[in-house]
All heavy atoms as TSV, in Angstrom:
chain	resi	resn	atom	element	x	y	z
A	1	MET	N	N	14.702	7.332	12.122
A	1	MET	CA	C	14.006	6.142	11.695
A	1	MET	C	C	12.882	6.458	10.766
A	1	MET	O	O	11.859	6.992	11.194
A	1	MET	CB	C	13.477	5.354	12.979
A	1	MET	CG	C	12.458	4.343	12.618
A	1	MET	SD	S	11.730	3.370	13.977
A	1	MET	CE	C	11.970	4.279	15.405
A	2	PRO	N	N	13.052	6.219	9.522
A	2	PRO	CA	C	11.991	6.502	8.539
A	2	PRO	C	C	10.735	5.555	8.763
A	2	PRO	O	O	11.044	4.304	8.985
A	2	PRO	CB	C	12.615	6.315	7.199
A	2	PRO	CG	C	14.008	6.263	7.401
A	2	PRO	CD	C	14.244	5.892	8.785
A	3	ILE	N	N	9.609	6.070	8.773
A	3	ILE	CA	C	8.398	5.319	8.868
A	3	ILE	C	C	7.529	5.619	7.673
A	3	ILE	O	O	7.174	6.772	7.417
A	3	ILE	CB	C	7.558	5.576	10.146
A	3	ILE	CG1	C	8.462	5.277	11.356
A	3	ILE	CG2	C	6.316	4.768	10.199
A	3	ILE	CD1	C	7.834	5.688	12.703
A	4	VAL	N	N	7.130	4.642	6.823
A	4	VAL	CA	C	6.317	4.821	5.681
A	4	VAL	C	C	4.996	4.043	5.902
A	4	VAL	O	O	5.001	2.813	6.301
A	4	VAL	CB	C	7.024	4.281	4.436
A	4	VAL	CG1	C	6.142	4.348	3.169
A	4	VAL	CG2	C	8.385	5.001	4.217
A	5	GLU	N	N	3.863	4.753	5.653
A	5	GLU	CA	C	2.559	4.088	5.736
A	5	GLU	C	C	2.017	4.069	4.349
A	5	GLU	O	O	1.918	5.076	3.683
A	5	GLU	CB	C	1.662	4.875	6.682
A	5	GLU	CG	C	2.138	4.927	8.094
A	5	GLU	CD	C	1.150	5.598	9.018
A	5	GLU	OE1	O	-0.105	5.356	8.902
A	5	GLU	OE2	O	1.589	6.383	9.880
A	6	ILE	N	N	1.544	2.883	3.950
A	6	ILE	CA	C	0.950	2.655	2.670
A	6	ILE	C	C	-0.450	2.153	2.852
A	6	ILE	O	O	-0.669	1.094	3.475
A	6	ILE	CB	C	1.778	1.674	1.759
A	6	ILE	CG1	C	3.148	2.122	1.627
A	6	ILE	CG2	C	1.076	1.329	0.523
A	6	ILE	CD1	C	4.117	1.104	1.032
A	7	THR	N	N	-1.453	2.801	2.323
A	7	THR	CA	C	-2.861	2.371	2.423
A	7	THR	C	C	-3.245	1.888	1.028
A	7	THR	O	O	-2.920	2.601	0.005
A	7	THR	CB	C	-3.739	3.615	2.795
A	7	THR	OG1	O	-3.318	4.096	4.078
A	7	THR	CG2	C	-5.225	3.138	2.948
A	8	MET	N	N	-3.805	0.694	1.005
A	8	MET	CA	C	-4.242	0.132	-0.310
A	8	MET	C	C	-5.456	-0.721	-0.128
A	8	MET	O	O	-5.820	-1.167	0.995
A	8	MET	CB	C	-3.128	-0.664	-0.858
A	8	MET	CG	C	-2.584	-1.768	-0.016
A	8	MET	SD	S	-1.035	-2.496	-0.793
A	8	MET	CE	C	-0.847	-3.821	0.432
A	9	ILE	N	N	-6.145	-0.905	-1.229
A	9	ILE	CA	C	-7.368	-1.773	-1.201
A	9	ILE	C	C	-6.874	-3.211	-0.905
A	9	ILE	O	O	-5.966	-3.724	-1.458
A	9	ILE	CB	C	-8.177	-1.676	-2.508
A	9	ILE	CG1	C	-8.677	-0.183	-2.645
A	9	ILE	CG2	C	-9.235	-2.617	-2.579
A	9	ILE	CD1	C	-9.310	0.140	-3.904
A	10	GLU	N	N	-7.670	-3.870	-0.063
A	10	GLU	CA	C	-7.320	-5.292	0.308
A	10	GLU	C	C	-7.408	-6.159	-0.872
A	10	GLU	O	O	-8.109	-5.880	-1.841
A	10	GLU	CB	C	-8.217	-5.761	1.388
A	10	GLU	CG	C	-9.637	-5.831	1.092
A	10	GLU	CD	C	-10.615	-6.102	2.219
A	10	GLU	OE1	O	-10.122	-6.286	3.410
A	10	GLU	OE2	O	-11.764	-6.232	1.983
A	11	GLY	N	N	-6.724	-7.299	-0.720
A	11	GLY	CA	C	-6.770	-8.360	-1.728
A	11	GLY	C	C	-5.485	-8.876	-2.374
A	11	GLY	O	O	-5.542	-9.855	-3.017
A	12	ARG	N	N	-4.357	-8.253	-2.023
A	12	ARG	CA	C	-3.085	-8.671	-2.556
A	12	ARG	C	C	-2.596	-9.863	-1.757
A	12	ARG	O	O	-2.899	-10.039	-0.589
A	12	ARG	CB	C	-2.140	-7.503	-2.595
A	12	ARG	CG	C	-2.499	-6.466	-3.628
A	12	ARG	CD	C	-1.651	-5.177	-3.463
A	12	ARG	NE	N	-2.004	-4.228	-4.458
A	12	ARG	CZ	C	-3.047	-3.420	-4.408
A	12	ARG	NH1	N	-3.867	-3.417	-3.338
A	12	ARG	NH2	N	-3.291	-2.559	-5.398
A	13	THR	N	N	-1.837	-10.663	-2.456
A	13	THR	CA	C	-1.318	-11.878	-1.775
A	13	THR	C	C	-0.219	-11.463	-0.795
A	13	THR	O	O	0.388	-10.463	-0.864
A	13	THR	CB	C	-0.615	-12.820	-2.881
A	13	THR	OG1	O	0.520	-12.124	-3.464
A	13	THR	CG2	C	-1.593	-13.159	-3.973
A	14	PRO	N	N	0.055	-12.395	0.157
A	14	PRO	CA	C	1.089	-12.218	1.124
A	14	PRO	C	C	2.439	-11.939	0.406
A	14	PRO	O	O	3.215	-11.059	0.814
A	14	PRO	CB	C	1.156	-13.495	1.966
A	14	PRO	CG	C	-0.260	-14.005	1.954
A	14	PRO	CD	C	-0.753	-13.611	0.465
A	15	GLU	N	N	2.728	-12.716	-0.686
A	15	GLU	CA	C	4.021	-12.531	-1.398
A	15	GLU	C	C	4.084	-11.113	-1.980
A	15	GLU	O	O	5.142	-10.496	-1.986
A	15	GLU	CB	C	4.151	-13.598	-2.496
A	15	GLU	CG	C	5.459	-13.483	-3.207
A	15	GLU	CD	C	6.678	-13.483	-2.330
A	15	GLU	OE1	O	6.720	-14.183	-1.296
A	15	GLU	OE2	O	7.666	-12.716	-2.614
A	16	ALA	N	N	3.015	-10.627	-2.536
A	16	ALA	CA	C	3.004	-9.257	-3.110
A	16	ALA	C	C	3.278	-8.212	-2.010
A	16	ALA	O	O	3.996	-7.307	-2.327
A	16	ALA	CB	C	1.730	-8.990	-3.794
A	17	LYS	N	N	2.713	-8.426	-0.851
A	17	LYS	CA	C	2.987	-7.497	0.263
A	17	LYS	C	C	4.493	-7.574	0.730
A	17	LYS	O	O	5.065	-6.501	0.903
A	17	LYS	CB	C	2.057	-7.866	1.432
A	17	LYS	CG	C	0.559	-7.594	1.122
A	17	LYS	CD	C	-0.258	-8.097	2.264
A	17	LYS	CE	C	-1.675	-8.230	1.822
A	17	LYS	NZ	N	-2.485	-8.871	2.863
A	18	ARG	N	N	4.982	-8.746	0.768
A	18	ARG	CA	C	6.487	-8.924	1.135
A	18	ARG	C	C	7.301	-8.213	0.101
A	18	ARG	O	O	8.298	-7.527	0.457
A	18	ARG	CB	C	6.787	-10.400	1.241
A	18	ARG	CG	C	6.183	-11.066	2.430
A	18	ARG	CD	C	6.750	-12.533	2.532
A	18	ARG	NE	N	5.975	-13.218	3.473
A	18	ARG	CZ	C	4.876	-13.987	3.253
A	18	ARG	NH1	N	4.483	-14.233	2.012
A	18	ARG	NH2	N	4.203	-14.629	4.205
A	19	ARG	N	N	6.991	-8.377	-1.165
A	19	ARG	CA	C	7.727	-7.739	-2.249
A	19	ARG	C	C	7.703	-6.259	-2.225
A	19	ARG	O	O	8.652	-5.555	-2.266
A	19	ARG	CB	C	7.212	-8.234	-3.577
A	19	ARG	CG	C	8.139	-8.102	-4.779
A	19	ARG	CD	C	7.659	-8.890	-5.978
A	19	ARG	NE	N	6.255	-8.776	-6.267
A	19	ARG	CZ	C	5.401	-9.764	-6.253
A	19	ARG	NH1	N	5.776	-11.003	-5.901
A	19	ARG	NH2	N	4.165	-9.645	-6.492
A	20	LEU	N	N	6.518	-5.675	-1.877
A	20	LEU	CA	C	6.278	-4.310	-1.707
A	20	LEU	C	C	7.146	-3.708	-0.597
A	20	LEU	O	O	7.897	-2.705	-0.807
A	20	LEU	CB	C	4.824	-3.960	-1.527
A	20	LEU	CG	C	4.453	-2.467	-1.243
A	20	LEU	CD1	C	4.939	-1.576	-2.447
A	20	LEU	CD2	C	2.983	-2.333	-0.956
A	21	ILE	N	N	7.099	-4.365	0.557
A	21	ILE	CA	C	7.910	-3.964	1.707
A	21	ILE	C	C	9.374	-4.010	1.389
A	21	ILE	O	O	10.111	-3.001	1.708
A	21	ILE	CB	C	7.570	-4.777	2.934
A	21	ILE	CG1	C	6.100	-4.428	3.460
A	21	ILE	CG2	C	8.603	-4.613	4.010
A	21	ILE	CD1	C	5.624	-5.433	4.521
A	22	ALA	N	N	9.824	-4.999	0.716
A	22	ALA	CA	C	11.262	-5.103	0.395
A	22	ALA	C	C	11.691	-4.034	-0.634
A	22	ALA	O	O	12.741	-3.314	-0.437
A	22	ALA	CB	C	11.570	-6.432	-0.221
A	23	LYS	N	N	10.880	-3.783	-1.604
A	23	LYS	CA	C	11.250	-2.775	-2.609
A	23	LYS	C	C	11.223	-1.307	-2.034
A	23	LYS	O	O	12.020	-0.501	-2.406
A	23	LYS	CB	C	10.407	-2.904	-3.891
A	23	LYS	CG	C	10.841	-4.220	-4.596
A	23	LYS	CD	C	10.020	-4.407	-5.895
A	23	LYS	CE	C	10.485	-5.613	-6.649
A	23	LYS	NZ	N	11.541	-5.356	-7.646
A	24	VAL	N	N	10.177	-1.049	-1.260
A	24	VAL	CA	C	10.065	0.348	-0.678
A	24	VAL	C	C	11.264	0.545	0.309
A	24	VAL	O	O	11.906	1.614	0.294
A	24	VAL	CB	C	8.727	0.484	0.023
A	24	VAL	CG1	C	8.693	1.746	0.899
A	24	VAL	CG2	C	7.561	0.523	-0.954
A	25	THR	N	N	11.574	-0.487	1.014
A	25	THR	CA	C	12.752	-0.368	1.942
A	25	THR	C	C	14.000	-0.163	1.127
A	25	THR	O	O	14.751	0.758	1.496
A	25	THR	CB	C	12.892	-1.733	2.753
A	25	THR	OG1	O	11.678	-1.861	3.585
A	25	THR	CG2	C	14.150	-1.643	3.641
A	26	ASP	N	N	14.222	-0.893	0.113
A	26	ASP	CA	C	15.363	-0.660	-0.788
A	26	ASP	C	C	15.406	0.786	-1.296
A	26	ASP	O	O	16.497	1.393	-1.403
A	26	ASP	CB	C	15.479	-1.640	-1.905
A	26	ASP	CG	C	15.794	-3.084	-1.363
A	26	ASP	OD1	O	16.293	-3.176	-0.243
A	26	ASP	OD2	O	15.595	-4.016	-2.128
A	27	ALA	N	N	14.303	1.269	-1.716
A	27	ALA	CA	C	14.224	2.685	-2.323
A	27	ALA	C	C	14.567	3.667	-1.304
A	27	ALA	O	O	15.282	4.691	-1.550
A	27	ALA	CB	C	12.837	2.903	-2.867
A	28	ILE	N	N	14.129	3.497	-0.004
A	28	ILE	CA	C	14.536	4.464	0.991
A	28	ILE	C	C	16.011	4.361	1.278
A	28	ILE	O	O	16.630	5.446	1.464
A	28	ILE	CB	C	13.686	4.118	2.298
A	28	ILE	CG1	C	12.254	4.430	1.977
A	28	ILE	CG2	C	14.205	4.983	3.510
A	28	ILE	CD1	C	11.267	3.922	3.070
A	29	VAL	N	N	16.548	3.160	1.412
A	29	VAL	CA	C	18.008	3.043	1.562
A	29	VAL	C	C	18.749	3.816	0.490
A	29	VAL	O	O	19.687	4.545	0.773
A	29	VAL	CB	C	18.415	1.556	1.608
A	29	VAL	CG1	C	19.924	1.455	1.534
A	29	VAL	CG2	C	17.875	0.861	2.821
A	30	GLU	N	N	18.328	3.600	-0.750
A	30	GLU	CA	C	19.013	4.287	-1.823
A	30	GLU	C	C	18.804	5.811	-1.860
A	30	GLU	O	O	19.768	6.556	-2.062
A	30	GLU	CB	C	18.430	3.724	-3.180
A	30	GLU	CG	C	19.136	4.354	-4.427
A	30	GLU	CD	C	18.557	3.774	-5.660
A	30	GLU	OE1	O	18.055	2.688	-5.703
A	30	GLU	OE2	O	18.626	4.554	-6.695
A	31	ALA	N	N	17.662	6.262	-1.532
A	31	ALA	CA	C	17.305	7.677	-1.661
A	31	ALA	C	C	17.973	8.499	-0.458
A	31	ALA	O	O	18.474	9.565	-0.725
A	31	ALA	CB	C	15.802	7.884	-1.618
A	32	ILE	N	N	17.927	8.040	0.660
A	32	ILE	CA	C	18.366	8.829	1.850
A	32	ILE	C	C	19.449	8.144	2.676
A	32	ILE	O	O	19.870	8.659	3.705
A	32	ILE	CB	C	17.254	9.298	2.744
A	32	ILE	CG1	C	16.559	8.064	3.442
A	32	ILE	CG2	C	16.220	10.097	2.014
A	32	ILE	CD1	C	15.558	8.401	4.524
A	33	GLU	N	N	19.934	6.971	2.195
A	33	GLU	CA	C	20.995	6.252	2.870
A	33	GLU	C	C	20.691	5.886	4.324
A	33	GLU	O	O	21.557	5.911	5.163
A	33	GLU	CB	C	22.323	6.976	2.782
A	33	GLU	CG	C	22.766	7.169	1.314
A	33	GLU	CD	C	24.083	7.994	1.190
A	33	GLU	OE1	O	24.662	8.394	2.208
A	33	GLU	OE2	O	24.486	8.156	0.064
A	34	ALA	N	N	19.361	5.675	4.567
A	34	ALA	CA	C	19.019	5.308	5.932
A	34	ALA	C	C	19.444	3.776	6.138
A	34	ALA	O	O	19.404	3.003	5.201
A	34	ALA	CB	C	17.469	5.288	6.033
A	35	PRO	N	N	19.805	3.507	7.373
A	35	PRO	CA	C	20.202	2.082	7.623
A	35	PRO	C	C	18.976	1.161	7.436
A	35	PRO	O	O	17.857	1.507	7.974
A	35	PRO	CB	C	20.676	2.056	9.072
A	35	PRO	CG	C	20.970	3.525	9.427
A	35	PRO	CD	C	20.099	4.353	8.501
A	36	LYS	N	N	19.104	0.106	6.753
A	36	LYS	CA	C	17.944	-0.809	6.512
A	36	LYS	C	C	17.187	-1.190	7.666
A	36	LYS	O	O	15.977	-1.275	7.678
A	36	LYS	CB	C	18.463	-1.953	5.636
A	36	LYS	CG	C	17.420	-2.794	4.943
A	36	LYS	CD	C	17.985	-3.909	4.169
A	36	LYS	CE	C	17.192	-4.098	2.849
A	36	LYS	NZ	N	17.784	-5.078	1.954
A	37	ASP	N	N	17.961	-1.524	8.726
A	37	ASP	CA	C	17.267	-2.018	9.967
A	37	ASP	C	C	16.416	-0.890	10.673
A	37	ASP	O	O	15.688	-1.181	11.575
A	37	ASP	CB	C	18.368	-2.567	11.028
A	37	ASP	CG	C	18.849	-3.858	10.441
A	37	ASP	OD1	O	18.272	-4.446	9.658
A	37	ASP	OD2	O	19.953	-4.212	10.965
A	38	SER	N	N	16.633	0.394	10.262
A	38	SER	CA	C	15.904	1.501	10.897
A	38	SER	C	C	14.628	1.823	10.220
A	38	SER	O	O	13.864	2.607	10.783
A	38	SER	CB	C	16.756	2.709	11.048
A	38	SER	OG	O	16.865	3.326	9.696
A	39	ILE	N	N	14.376	1.225	9.114
A	39	ILE	CA	C	13.197	1.511	8.198
A	39	ILE	C	C	12.002	0.709	8.702
A	39	ILE	O	O	12.074	-0.411	8.804
A	39	ILE	CB	C	13.493	1.347	6.781
A	39	ILE	CG1	C	14.654	2.255	6.363
A	39	ILE	CG2	C	12.249	1.543	5.885
A	39	ILE	CD1	C	15.273	1.950	5.016
A	40	ARG	N	N	10.871	1.445	8.773
A	40	ARG	CA	C	9.644	0.734	9.203
A	40	ARG	C	C	8.558	0.962	8.104
A	40	ARG	O	O	8.477	2.123	7.640
A	40	ARG	CB	C	8.972	1.362	10.494
A	40	ARG	CG	C	10.002	1.362	11.700
A	40	ARG	CD	C	10.331	-0.106	12.073
A	40	ARG	NE	N	11.142	-0.115	13.291
A	40	ARG	CZ	C	12.462	-0.370	13.246
A	40	ARG	NH1	N	13.130	-0.562	12.085
A	40	ARG	NH2	N	13.164	-0.421	14.369
A	41	ILE	N	N	7.890	0.006	7.638
A	41	ILE	CA	C	6.906	0.015	6.689
A	41	ILE	C	C	5.559	-0.493	7.327
A	41	ILE	O	O	5.564	-1.551	7.829
A	41	ILE	CB	C	7.196	-0.820	5.360
A	41	ILE	CG1	C	8.557	-0.536	4.860
A	41	ILE	CG2	C	6.112	-0.638	4.347
A	41	ILE	CD1	C	8.757	0.822	4.335
A	42	ILE	N	N	4.491	0.333	7.128
A	42	ILE	CA	C	3.213	-0.113	7.687
A	42	ILE	C	C	2.206	-0.155	6.546
A	42	ILE	O	O	2.053	0.828	5.805
A	42	ILE	CB	C	2.703	0.998	8.700
A	42	ILE	CG1	C	3.644	1.098	9.848
A	42	ILE	CG2	C	1.294	0.589	9.174
A	42	ILE	CD1	C	3.364	2.272	10.732
A	43	LEU	N	N	1.687	-1.386	6.346
A	43	LEU	CA	C	0.682	-1.560	5.294
A	43	LEU	C	C	-0.700	-1.504	5.951
A	43	LEU	O	O	-0.954	-2.258	6.878
A	43	LEU	CB	C	0.888	-2.903	4.575
A	43	LEU	CG	C	2.150	-3.062	3.815
A	43	LEU	CD1	C	2.165	-4.463	3.135
A	43	LEU	CD2	C	2.389	-2.020	2.747
A	44	ARG	N	N	-1.567	-0.677	5.353
A	44	ARG	CA	C	-3.011	-0.649	5.859
A	44	ARG	C	C	-3.863	-1.090	4.642
A	44	ARG	O	O	-3.754	-0.573	3.620
A	44	ARG	CB	C	-3.289	0.745	6.260
A	44	ARG	CG	C	-2.539	1.265	7.423
A	44	ARG	CD	C	-3.081	2.668	7.836
A	44	ARG	NE	N	-2.177	3.270	8.776
A	44	ARG	CZ	C	-2.108	2.961	10.095
A	44	ARG	NH1	N	-2.864	2.090	10.607
A	44	ARG	NH2	N	-1.225	3.609	10.845
A	45	GLU	N	N	-4.662	-2.058	4.883
A	45	GLU	CA	C	-5.570	-2.591	3.903
A	45	GLU	C	C	-6.963	-2.152	4.266
A	45	GLU	O	O	-7.410	-2.255	5.399
A	45	GLU	CB	C	-5.485	-4.036	3.734
A	45	GLU	CG	C	-4.166	-4.551	3.174
A	45	GLU	CD	C	-4.282	-6.049	2.885
A	45	GLU	OE1	O	-4.314	-6.831	3.934
A	45	GLU	OE2	O	-4.235	-6.482	1.741
A	46	ILE	N	N	-7.640	-1.698	3.250
A	46	ILE	CA	C	-9.015	-1.274	3.440
A	46	ILE	C	C	-9.982	-2.047	2.425
A	46	ILE	O	O	-9.574	-2.231	1.340
A	46	ILE	CB	C	-9.272	0.239	3.419
A	46	ILE	CG1	C	-8.802	0.800	2.052
A	46	ILE	CG2	C	-8.417	0.946	4.510
A	46	ILE	CD1	C	-9.101	2.236	1.766
A	47	PRO	N	N	-11.232	-2.232	2.801
A	47	PRO	CA	C	-12.212	-2.833	1.846
A	47	PRO	C	C	-12.426	-1.777	0.687
A	47	PRO	O	O	-12.359	-0.603	0.888
A	47	PRO	CB	C	-13.448	-2.998	2.627
A	47	PRO	CG	C	-13.037	-2.940	4.062
A	47	PRO	CD	C	-11.831	-2.063	4.173
A	48	ALA	N	N	-12.683	-2.346	-0.499
A	48	ALA	CA	C	-12.859	-1.452	-1.605
A	48	ALA	C	C	-14.121	-0.519	-1.344
A	48	ALA	O	O	-14.127	0.591	-1.922
A	48	ALA	CB	C	-13.170	-2.321	-2.862
A	49	LEU	N	N	-15.066	-0.954	-0.583
A	49	LEU	CA	C	-16.269	-0.146	-0.236
A	49	LEU	C	C	-15.834	1.134	0.620
A	49	LEU	O	O	-16.492	2.162	0.496
A	49	LEU	CB	C	-17.235	-0.961	0.563
A	49	LEU	CG	C	-18.487	-0.256	1.000
A	49	LEU	CD1	C	-19.276	0.272	-0.171
A	49	LEU	CD2	C	-19.322	-1.133	1.888
A	50	HIS	N	N	-14.733	0.996	1.201
A	50	HIS	CA	C	-14.213	2.103	2.019
A	50	HIS	C	C	-13.320	3.065	1.351
A	50	HIS	O	O	-12.638	3.903	1.933
A	50	HIS	CB	C	-13.527	1.628	3.290
A	50	HIS	CG	C	-14.417	0.835	4.180
A	50	HIS	ND1	N	-14.038	0.355	5.383
A	50	HIS	CD2	C	-15.774	0.432	4.054
A	50	HIS	CE1	C	-14.985	-0.324	5.942
A	50	HIS	NE2	N	-16.056	-0.276	5.135
A	51	PHE	N	N	-13.132	2.915	-0.028
A	51	PHE	CA	C	-12.242	3.770	-0.786
A	51	PHE	C	C	-13.056	4.381	-1.939
A	51	PHE	O	O	-13.628	3.547	-2.702
A	51	PHE	CB	C	-11.037	2.978	-1.343
A	51	PHE	CG	C	-10.023	3.816	-2.020
A	51	PHE	CD1	C	-8.997	4.370	-1.311
A	51	PHE	CD2	C	-10.132	4.074	-3.356
A	51	PHE	CE1	C	-8.043	5.200	-2.043
A	51	PHE	CE2	C	-9.199	4.838	-4.072
A	51	PHE	CZ	C	-8.192	5.443	-3.341
A	52	GLY	N	N	-12.964	5.659	-2.079
A	52	GLY	CA	C	-13.691	6.259	-3.164
A	52	GLY	C	C	-12.820	7.162	-4.053
A	52	GLY	O	O	-11.924	7.735	-3.575
A	53	ALA	N	N	-13.164	7.267	-5.329
A	53	ALA	CA	C	-12.512	8.169	-6.243
A	53	ALA	C	C	-13.574	8.599	-7.265
A	53	ALA	O	O	-14.289	7.729	-7.765
A	53	ALA	CB	C	-11.335	7.405	-6.928
A	54	GLY	N	N	-13.581	9.886	-7.515
A	54	GLY	CA	C	-14.518	10.344	-8.457
A	54	GLY	C	C	-15.961	10.149	-8.090
A	54	GLY	O	O	-16.851	10.048	-8.942
A	55	GLY	N	N	-16.171	10.160	-6.786
A	55	GLY	CA	C	-17.558	10.019	-6.292
A	55	GLY	C	C	-18.124	8.551	-6.334
A	55	GLY	O	O	-19.289	8.324	-6.007
A	56	LYS	N	N	-17.250	7.592	-6.578
A	56	LYS	CA	C	-17.688	6.136	-6.599
A	56	LYS	C	C	-16.699	5.306	-5.791
A	56	LYS	O	O	-15.483	5.623	-5.758
A	56	LYS	CB	C	-17.638	5.676	-7.996
A	56	LYS	CG	C	-18.578	6.423	-8.947
A	56	LYS	CD	C	-18.529	5.942	-10.317
A	56	LYS	CE	C	-19.438	6.807	-11.221
A	56	LYS	NZ	N	-19.253	6.637	-12.581
A	57	THR	N	N	-17.209	4.251	-5.195
A	57	THR	CA	C	-16.335	3.359	-4.484
A	57	THR	C	C	-15.623	2.488	-5.530
A	57	THR	O	O	-15.908	2.429	-6.687
A	57	THR	CB	C	-17.195	2.416	-3.565
A	57	THR	OG1	O	-18.037	1.616	-4.333
A	57	THR	CG2	C	-17.994	3.241	-2.548
A	58	LYS	N	N	-14.577	1.835	-4.997
A	58	LYS	CA	C	-13.806	0.943	-5.876
A	58	LYS	C	C	-14.191	-0.564	-5.840
A	58	LYS	O	O	-13.469	-1.413	-6.188
A	58	LYS	CB	C	-12.305	1.071	-5.485
A	58	LYS	CG	C	-11.742	2.377	-5.823
A	58	LYS	CD	C	-11.782	2.537	-7.294
A	58	LYS	CE	C	-10.977	3.844	-7.792
A	58	LYS	NZ	N	-10.993	3.947	-9.266
A	59	GLU	N	N	-15.433	-0.777	-5.425
A	59	GLU	CA	C	-15.881	-2.181	-5.401
A	59	GLU	C	C	-15.934	-2.797	-6.787
A	59	GLU	O	O	-16.456	-2.149	-7.680
A	59	GLU	CB	C	-17.299	-2.221	-4.832
A	59	GLU	CG	C	-17.429	-1.863	-3.400
A	59	GLU	CD	C	-18.866	-1.879	-2.953
A	59	GLU	OE1	O	-19.512	-0.866	-3.224
A	59	GLU	OE2	O	-19.349	-2.844	-2.384
A	60	LYS	N	N	-15.478	-3.927	-6.962
A	60	LYS	CA	C	-15.528	-4.593	-8.305
A	60	LYS	C	C	-16.836	-5.024	-8.695
A	60	LYS	O	O	-17.244	-5.069	-9.822
A	60	LYS	CB	C	-14.621	-5.819	-8.236
A	60	LYS	CG	C	-13.186	-5.521	-8.192
A	60	LYS	CD	C	-12.232	-6.690	-8.216
A	60	LYS	CE	C	-10.843	-6.166	-8.080
A	60	LYS	NZ	N	-9.815	-7.059	-8.440
A	61	SER	N	N	-17.786	-5.251	-7.685
A	61	SER	CA	C	-19.109	-5.647	-8.055
A	61	SER	C	C	-20.070	-4.556	-8.242
A	61	SER	O	O	-21.232	-4.748	-8.590
A	61	SER	CB	C	-19.673	-6.527	-6.878
A	61	SER	OG	O	-19.705	-5.789	-5.709
A	62	GLU	N	N	-19.529	-3.314	-8.217
A	62	GLU	CA	C	-20.461	-2.179	-8.341
A	62	GLU	C	C	-20.904	-2.070	-9.734
A	62	GLU	O	O	-20.172	-2.192	-10.705
A	62	GLU	CB	C	-19.577	-0.877	-8.010
A	62	GLU	CG	C	-20.435	0.431	-8.131
A	62	GLU	CD	C	-19.595	1.566	-7.693
A	62	GLU	OE1	O	-18.708	1.981	-8.405
A	62	GLU	OE2	O	-19.974	2.162	-6.601
A	63	ALA	N	N	-22.187	-1.878	-9.917
A	63	ALA	CA	C	-22.778	-1.753	-11.320
A	63	ALA	C	C	-22.358	-0.406	-11.924
A	63	ALA	O	O	-22.275	0.559	-11.237
A	63	ALA	CB	C	-24.288	-1.906	-11.216
A	64	PRO	N	N	-22.100	-0.374	-13.229
A	64	PRO	CA	C	-21.831	0.829	-13.946
A	64	PRO	C	C	-23.029	1.795	-13.866
A	64	PRO	O	O	-24.181	1.352	-13.780
A	64	PRO	CB	C	-21.509	0.375	-15.350
A	64	PRO	CG	C	-21.961	-0.986	-15.550
A	64	PRO	CD	C	-22.178	-1.547	-14.125
A	65	PRO	N	N	-22.780	3.153	-13.914
A	65	PRO	CA	C	-23.862	4.087	-13.789
A	65	PRO	C	C	-24.760	3.942	-15.051
A	65	PRO	O	O	-24.322	3.616	-16.119
A	65	PRO	CB	C	-23.191	5.465	-13.786
A	65	PRO	CG	C	-21.752	5.203	-14.123
A	65	PRO	CD	C	-21.508	3.794	-14.060
A	66	GLY	N	N	-26.034	4.265	-14.894
A	66	GLY	CA	C	-26.928	4.333	-16.014
A	66	GLY	C	C	-27.926	3.369	-15.979
A	66	GLY	O	O	-28.916	2.825	-16.022
């Protein structure tokens, strides 16, 4: 039973999440021929303040340096 965990910054629509789950599931079926019913997808959403890259958070309201 393949289990895929996806962590992303919160804010996407329910429809976008459904689409992501469907497409990732289809990709797994195609790649390893796993039965569709055996595939599990876990979406984890985190606030932008809790995600950093390059020493900065991904908050949209964050002021540019300087």
